[in-house]
Structures are given as C-alpha cells and as structure tokens.
DRENDO-1510 file (C-alpha; in Angstrom, 1 decimal, always signed):
<recs>
REC; n; res; u; v; w
REC; 1; UNK; +21.6; +31.7; +30.6 .
REC; 2; UNK; +23.8; +33.5; +28.1 .
REC; 3; UNK; +22.6; +33.5; +24.5 .
REC; 4; UNK; +26.1; +32.4; +23.5 .
REC; 5; UNK; +28.1; +30.1; +25.7 .
REC; 6; UNK; +31.9; +29.8; +25.4 .
REC; 7; UNK; +33.7; +26.8; +26.8 .
REC; 8; UNK; +37.5; +26.5; +26.6 .
REC; 9; UNK; +39.2; +23.1; +26.7 .
REC; 10; UNK; +42.9; +23.5; +26.4 .
REC; 11; UNK; +43.6; +25.3; +23.1 .
REC; 12; UNK; +40.1; +24.8; +21.8 .
REC; 13; UNK; +37.2; +27.2; +22.3 .
REC; 14; UNK; +33.7; +26.0; +21.8 .
REC; 15; UNK; +31.0; +28.6; +21.1 .
REC; 16; UNK; +27.4; +27.3; +21.5 .
REC; 17; UNK; +24.5; +29.1; +20.1 .
REC; 18; UNK; +22.2; +28.9; +23.1 .
REC; 19; UNK; +18.7; +30.0; +22.2 .
REC; 20; UNK; +17.0; +26.7; +21.4 .
REC; 21; UNK; +13.5; +28.1; +21.8 .
REC; 22; UNK; +14.3; +30.2; +18.7 .
REC; 23; UNK; +16.3; +27.5; +16.9 .
REC; 24; UNK; +19.3; +29.5; +17.6 .
REC; 25; UNK; +18.3; +32.2; +15.2 .
REC; 26; UNK; +20.8; +35.0; +14.4 .
REC; 27; UNK; +18.9; +37.6; +16.3 .
REC; 28; UNK; +20.3; +41.1; +17.1 .
REC; 29; UNK; +21.5; +39.7; +20.4 .
REC; 30; UNK; +23.1; +36.6; +18.9 .
REC; 31; UNK; +24.9; +38.6; +16.3 .
REC; 32; UNK; +26.2; +41.0; +19.0 .
REC; 33; UNK; +27.4; +38.1; +21.1 .
REC; 34; UNK; +29.2; +36.4; +18.2 .
REC; 35; UNK; +30.8; +39.7; +17.2 .
REC; 36; UNK; +32.1; +40.3; +20.7 .
REC; 37; UNK; +33.4; +36.7; +21.1 .
REC; 38; UNK; +35.2; +36.8; +17.7 .
REC; 39; UNK; +36.8; +40.1; +18.6 .
REC; 40; UNK; +38.1; +38.6; +21.9 .
REC; 41; UNK; +39.2; +35.3; +20.3 .
REC; 42; UNK; +41.2; +37.2; +17.6 .
REC; 43; UNK; +43.4; +38.5; +20.3 .
REC; 44; UNK; +43.6; +35.2; +22.3 .
REC; 45; UNK; +46.9; +33.5; +21.4 .
REC; 46; UNK; +46.0; +30.6; +23.8 .
REC; 47; UNK; +43.2; +29.4; +21.5 .
REC; 48; UNK; +44.2; +27.5; +18.4 .
REC; 49; UNK; +40.9; +26.2; +17.1 .
REC; 50; UNK; +37.2; +27.4; +17.5 .
REC; 51; UNK; +34.1; +25.2; +17.3 .
REC; 52; UNK; +30.7; +26.6; +16.7 .
REC; 53; UNK; +27.7; +24.4; +17.7 .
REC; 54; UNK; +24.1; +24.9; +18.6 .
REC; 55; UNK; +22.0; +23.9; +21.6 .
REC; 56; UNK; +18.7; +22.1; +21.3 .
REC; 57; UNK; +17.3; +20.4; +18.2 .
REC; 58; UNK; +18.8; +22.6; +15.5 .
REC; 59; UNK; +22.1; +24.3; +14.7 .
REC; 60; UNK; +20.7; +27.7; +13.4 .
REC; 61; UNK; +17.5; +28.6; +11.6 .
REC; 62; UNK; +18.9; +31.9; +10.2 .
REC; 63; UNK; +17.7; +35.4; +11.0 .
REC; 64; UNK; +14.9; +36.0; +13.5 .
REC; 65; UNK; +11.9; +36.7; +11.3 .
REC; 66; UNK; +9.8; +38.2; +14.2 .
REC; 67; UNK; +12.6; +40.8; +14.8 .
REC; 68; UNK; +12.7; +41.5; +11.1 .
REC; 69; UNK; +9.0; +42.1; +11.0 .
REC; 70; UNK; +9.2; +44.5; +14.0 .
REC; 71; UNK; +12.0; +46.3; +12.1 .
REC; 72; UNK; +9.6; +46.9; +9.3 .
REC; 73; UNK; +7.4; +49.1; +11.5 .
REC; 74; UNK; +9.8; +52.0; +11.2 .
REC; 75; UNK; +8.8; +55.1; +9.2 .
REC; 76; UNK; +11.1; +54.1; +6.4 .
REC; 77; UNK; +9.5; +50.7; +6.2 .
REC; 78; UNK; +12.6; +49.2; +7.8 .
REC; 79; UNK; +15.1; +50.2; +5.2 .
REC; 80; UNK; +17.7; +51.5; +7.7 .
REC; 81; UNK; +17.1; +48.6; +10.1 .
REC; 82; UNK; +17.5; +46.0; +7.4 .
REC; 83; UNK; +20.7; +47.6; +6.0 .
REC; 84; UNK; +22.2; +47.7; +9.4 .
REC; 85; UNK; +21.1; +44.1; +10.1 .
REC; 86; UNK; +22.7; +42.6; +7.0 .
REC; 87; UNK; +25.8; +44.7; +7.6 .
REC; 88; UNK; +26.1; +43.3; +11.1 .
REC; 89; UNK; +25.6; +39.8; +9.8 .
REC; 90; UNK; +28.2; +40.3; +7.1 .
REC; 91; UNK; +30.7; +41.5; +9.8 .
REC; 92; UNK; +30.2; +38.4; +11.8 .
REC; 93; UNK; +30.6; +36.1; +8.7 .
REC; 94; UNK; +33.7; +37.9; +7.5 .
REC; 95; UNK; +35.1; +37.9; +11.0 .
REC; 96; UNK; +35.3; +34.1; +10.8 .
REC; 97; UNK; +37.5; +34.3; +7.7 .
REC; 98; UNK; +39.7; +36.9; +9.4 .
REC; 99; UNK; +40.2; +35.1; +12.6 .
REC; 100; UNK; +43.7; +33.7; +12.9 .
REC; 101; UNK; +42.3; +30.4; +14.2 .
REC; 102; UNK; +40.6; +27.8; +12.1 .
REC; 103; UNK; +36.8; +27.7; +12.8 .
REC; 104; UNK; +34.9; +24.4; +12.6 .
REC; 105; UNK; +31.1; +24.4; +12.4 .
REC; 106; UNK; +29.2; +21.6; +14.0 .
REC; 107; UNK; +25.7; +21.6; +12.6 .
REC; 108; UNK; +22.9; +19.3; +13.5 .
REC; 109; UNK; +19.2; +19.3; +12.8 .
REC; 110; UNK; +18.8; +22.2; +10.4 .
REC; 111; UNK; +21.1; +24.9; +9.1 .
REC; 112; UNK; +18.9; +27.2; +7.0 .
REC; 113; UNK; +19.4; +30.6; +5.3 .
REC; 114; UNK; +21.9; +32.6; +7.4 .
REC; 115; UNK; +22.4; +29.4; +9.4 .
REC; 116; UNK; +23.6; +27.7; +6.3 .
REC; 117; UNK; +25.7; +30.8; +5.5 .
REC; 118; UNK; +27.3; +30.3; +8.9 .
REC; 119; UNK; +28.3; +26.8; +8.1 .
REC; 120; UNK; +29.6; +27.9; +4.7 .
REC; 121; UNK; +31.6; +30.7; +6.3 .
REC; 122; UNK; +33.5; +28.4; +8.7 .
REC; 123; UNK; +36.8; +26.9; +7.6 .
REC; 124; UNK; +35.5; +23.3; +8.1 .
REC; 125; UNK; +32.3; +21.5; +9.1 .
REC; 126; UNK; +31.5; +18.3; +10.8 .
REC; 127; UNK; +27.8; +17.5; +10.7 .
REC; 128; UNK; +25.4; +15.1; +12.4 .
REC; 129; UNK; +24.0; +12.6; +9.9 .
REC; 130; UNK; +20.5; +13.7; +9.0 .
REC; 131; UNK; +21.2; +17.4; +9.2 .
REC; 132; UNK; +19.3; +19.4; +6.5 .
REC; 133; UNK; +20.9; +22.4; +4.8 .
REC; 134; UNK; +19.0; +25.1; +2.9 .
REC; 135; UNK; +18.9; +28.6; +1.7 .
REC; 136; UNK; +15.1; +28.8; +1.8 .
REC; 137; UNK; +14.3; +32.5; +1.8 .
REC; 138; UNK; +12.9; +32.3; -1.7 .
REC; 139; UNK; +10.0; +30.3; -0.2 .
REC; 140; UNK; +8.9; +33.4; +1.6 .
REC; 141; UNK; +9.7; +35.8; -1.2 .
REC; 142; UNK; +13.2; +36.8; +0.2 .
REC; 143; UNK; +16.1; +35.6; -2.0 .
REC; 144; UNK; +19.1; +34.6; +0.2 .
REC; 145; UNK; +21.5; +37.0; -1.5 .
REC; 146; UNK; +23.9; +37.4; +1.4 .
REC; 147; UNK; +24.0; +33.6; +2.3 .
REC; 148; UNK; +24.7; +33.1; -1.4 .
REC; 149; UNK; +28.1; +34.7; -1.0 .
REC; 150; UNK; +29.4; +32.1; +1.3 .
REC; 151; UNK; +27.5; +29.2; -0.3 .
REC; 152; UNK; +28.7; +29.9; -3.8 .
REC; 153; UNK; +32.3; +29.9; -2.6 .
REC; 154; UNK; +31.8; +26.5; -1.1 .
REC; 155; UNK; +29.9; +24.5; -3.7 .
REC; 156; UNK; +29.6; +24.5; -7.5 .
REC; 157; UNK; +27.6; +27.4; -8.9 .
REC; 158; UNK; +24.9; +25.4; -10.6 .
REC; 159; UNK; +24.1; +23.5; -7.4 .
REC; 160; UNK; +24.2; +26.7; -5.4 .
REC; 161; UNK; +21.8; +28.4; -7.8 .
REC; 162; UNK; +19.5; +25.4; -7.6 .
REC; 163; UNK; +19.4; +25.6; -3.8 .
REC; 164; UNK; +18.8; +29.3; -3.9 .
REC; 165; UNK; +16.0; +29.3; -6.5 .
REC; 166; UNK; +14.1; +26.1; -5.3 .
REC; 167; UNK; +14.4; +26.7; -1.6 .
REC; 168; UNK; +14.9; +22.9; -1.2 .
REC; 169; UNK; +16.9; +21.3; +1.5 .
REC; 170; UNK; +19.9; +19.0; +0.9 .
REC; 171; UNK; +20.9; +16.2; +3.3 .
REC; 172; UNK; +24.3; +15.4; +4.7 .
REC; 173; UNK; +25.2; +13.0; +1.9 .
REC; 174; UNK; +24.6; +15.7; -0.7 .
REC; 175; UNK; +26.3; +18.4; +1.4 .
REC; 176; UNK; +29.4; +16.1; +1.7 .
REC; 177; UNK; +29.5; +15.4; -2.0 .
REC; 178; UNK; +29.2; +19.1; -2.8 .
REC; 179; UNK; +31.9; +20.1; -0.3 .
REC; 180; UNK; +29.7; +22.1; +2.1 .
REC; 181; UNK; +30.8; +19.9; +4.9 .
REC; 182; UNK; +34.0; +17.8; +5.6 .
REC; 183; UNK; +32.3; +14.8; +7.1 .
REC; 184; UNK; +29.0; +13.5; +8.5 .
REC; 185; UNK; +28.9; +11.3; +11.6 .
REC; 186; UNK; +26.1; +9.7; +13.7 .
REC; 187; UNK; +24.6; +12.3; +16.1 .
REC; 188; UNK; +25.9; +10.5; +19.1 .
REC; 189; UNK; +29.4; +10.8; +17.8 .
REC; 190; UNK; +29.2; +14.4; +16.7 .
REC; 191; UNK; +31.0; +16.1; +19.7 .
REC; 192; UNK; +33.7; +13.5; +19.7 .
REC; 193; UNK; +34.4; +13.6; +15.9 .
REC; 194; UNK; +34.5; +17.5; +15.9 .
REC; 195; UNK; +36.7; +17.5; +19.0 .
REC; 196; UNK; +39.1; +15.0; +17.4 .
REC; 197; UNK; +39.4; +17.2; +14.3 .
REC; 198; UNK; +39.9; +20.3; +16.4 .
REC; 199; UNK; +42.6; +18.5; +18.6 .
REC; 200; UNK; +44.5; +17.4; +15.5 .
REC; 201; UNK; +44.6; +21.0; +14.1 .
REC; 202; UNK; +45.4; +22.4; +17.6 .
REC; 203; UNK; +48.3; +20.1; +17.8 .
REC; 204; UNK; +50.1; +21.7; +14.9 .
REC; 205; UNK; +52.4; +24.7; +15.2 .
REC; 206; UNK; +50.0; +27.6; +15.9 .
REC; 207; UNK; +52.1; +30.2; +14.0 .
REC; 208; UNK; +52.2; +28.0; +10.9 .
REC; 209; UNK; +48.4; +27.5; +10.9 .
REC; 210; UNK; +47.8; +31.2; +11.4 .
REC; 211; UNK; +50.1; +32.1; +8.5 .
REC; 212; UNK; +48.6; +29.3; +6.4 .
REC; 213; UNK; +44.9; +30.3; +7.0 .
REC; 214; UNK; +45.6; +33.9; +5.9 .
REC; 215; UNK; +47.5; +32.8; +2.9 .
REC; 216; UNK; +44.9; +30.2; +1.9 .
REC; 217; UNK; +42.1; +32.8; +1.6 .
REC; 218; UNK; +44.4; +35.5; +0.1 .
REC; 219; UNK; +45.6; +33.3; -2.8 .
REC; 220; UNK; +42.0; +32.2; -3.7 .
REC; 221; UNK; +41.3; +35.8; -4.9 .
REC; 222; UNK; +44.5; +35.9; -7.1 .
REC; 223; UNK; +45.3; +34.6; -10.5 .
REC; 224; UNK; +47.8; +31.8; -10.8 .
REC; 225; UNK; +51.0; +33.9; -11.1 .
REC; 226; UNK; +50.0; +36.2; -8.3 .
REC; 227; UNK; +49.1; +33.3; -6.1 .
REC; 228; UNK; +52.5; +31.6; -6.5 .
REC; 229; UNK; +54.3; +34.8; -5.9 .
REC; 230; UNK; +52.3; +35.6; -2.8 .
REC; 231; UNK; +52.5; +32.0; -1.4 .
REC; 232; UNK; +56.2; +31.9; -2.1 .
REC; 233; UNK; +56.7; +34.9; +0.1 .
REC; 234; UNK; +54.5; +33.3; +2.8 .
REC; 235; UNK; +56.7; +30.2; +2.7 .
REC; 236; UNK; +59.8; +32.4; +3.2 .
REC; 237; UNK; +58.0; +34.0; +6.2 .
REC; 238; UNK; +57.1; +30.6; +7.6 .
REC; 239; UNK; +60.6; +29.1; +7.1 .
REC; 240; UNK; +62.2; +31.9; +9.0 .
REC; 241; UNK; +60.1; +31.2; +12.1 .
REC; 242; UNK; +62.1; +29.7; +15.0 .
REC; 243; UNK; +59.6; +26.9; +15.7 .
REC; 244; UNK; +59.6; +25.9; +12.0 .
REC; 245; UNK; +63.3; +25.4; +12.2 .
REC; 246; UNK; +62.8; +23.3; +15.4 .
REC; 247; UNK; +60.1; +21.3; +13.6 .
REC; 248; UNK; +62.3; +20.4; +10.7 .
REC; 249; UNK; +65.2; +19.5; +13.0 .
REC; 250; UNK; +62.9; +17.3; +15.1 .
REC; 251; UNK; +61.7; +15.4; +12.0 .
REC; 252; UNK; +65.3; +14.8; +10.9 .
REC; 253; UNK; +66.3; +13.7; +14.3 .
REC; 254; UNK; +63.2; +11.5; +14.7 .
REC; 255; UNK; +62.0; +13.1; +17.9 .
REC; 256; UNK; +58.9; +15.2; +18.9 .
REC; 257; UNK; +59.4; +18.9; +18.3 .
REC; 258; UNK; +59.8; +21.3; +21.2 .
REC; 259; UNK; +57.7; +24.3; +20.0 .
REC; 260; UNK; +57.5; +27.5; +22.0 .
REC; 261; UNK; +54.0; +28.4; +20.5 .
</recs>
C-alpha cells in the first residue's frame, strides 16, 4: 500500500495520507510523497481542486517522533537532520500555497502539531465534528515554531499564542469560530460535504481561479495602495481572458457559458 494515495475524480484529485498505524505522521517518506505529488499536480491542468484527507482514525499527528529521535543519534546531535527535516516540511507547506489549484483539507480525529499546520496551510478546510486541533509540542518541550507560521496566519494572534503556549486542543466549534476551518459536519457526511465544496470550485473557470488564488495571497503581503494596484492589474489580466469574455456574454444572454478551460 502506498503511503500516500491519489484518486482523481474528474477535475478533483484526492490525496489520502495512508499510514494509519502512525496516525499519518509526516515522516520522511510522507513528506517526500507529498512533495512529489504537489510537483506533479502543479503541472496537471486537468485538475482544478485538490483534497487532502487521512486514512484511519486520525488526519495527521504531526512529525514522526521516533524518526526524530533516531536523527538525534548523529555526531552533531541531529542538528543537520533537524534542519533538513524542517526545511523539507516547509517546502511541502509552502507548495500548497504555490499550487495553482485550491487545496481543501479534510481533517478528522486529530490534527496536531505539523498536522494542524497542514490544515492551516490549505486554502480551505472541512472537518468532521469532534475533530481536535492542537499545536502541542510545548507539552514535550518543543515549541511548535514552524506550525506557528501557518496557524498565526489563520486565526487571531492571541488565540494562536494561547494554543502554542498551553498545548491545549480546540474542538471544531472553536476552530470554526476562529477561522481555522470553513465548516464542520457529521463524520458520516464528511466525504460528501468536502466533495460538494470541491465540485463547486471545480465548476468555475479554472483560469480565473488560478489567477485569483495567486492574487489572493500576493495582496495579503502588501499595504492597501499596493494591494489595489496589484489586484487592478490582475483584474485586467483576467478580463482579457477569452473565457472570461464568454462568461460575461453567457450571463448577459442568460445561457450556460461554453468555456474552453
């Protein structure tokens, strides 16, 4: 069985973390598999939306602590291994943002430490009711500094800091209120609800969504004047697209658009 399974349904690709015995930990092998799939998906114009889910009873429990302990056995105490590990993890997380397709996390059970980071790194998230989210490294003496980057860009800073310093879990009601997830549904409805969201997004003009995702994240890093200048130029780019012209014409003529992409 592959450690990461990919299943394509039309324009939607589902990546399933498939190491339930390890609670789908982000081991060296899992990070490598995710990196390879993201690289392939970035070039796959047939895929418009990506879903990330987990097999078994949990979404993802973060890094593989046994592997990390083994890495410490090196002569340098693990310094080179740890630097490489967190660099590889960062590459995976930032690849999600850089993918042209929207990425939807589908957490259930638990999403802890780098697993919570994975949820926060995705563009949207649909969670099973009862899922617990935490950045719990502080409980074992390891502050979740890299998960903090994505988390603090998803939820208010005081709430993020409380999670990071207490190591306590939050439930789906709290995660929804804070903005870590988009919606929470009964576990039995999780696949259907996530697929419905994915299908809605996949039904839009792919070129417009790709342009929009890039602009969304770019403008967040700018001040107000820069953001408007940048997005104005993006709107021009989008307006000049042939399928956008068709979409506007179809709306005015009260008919479905005939898009080429």
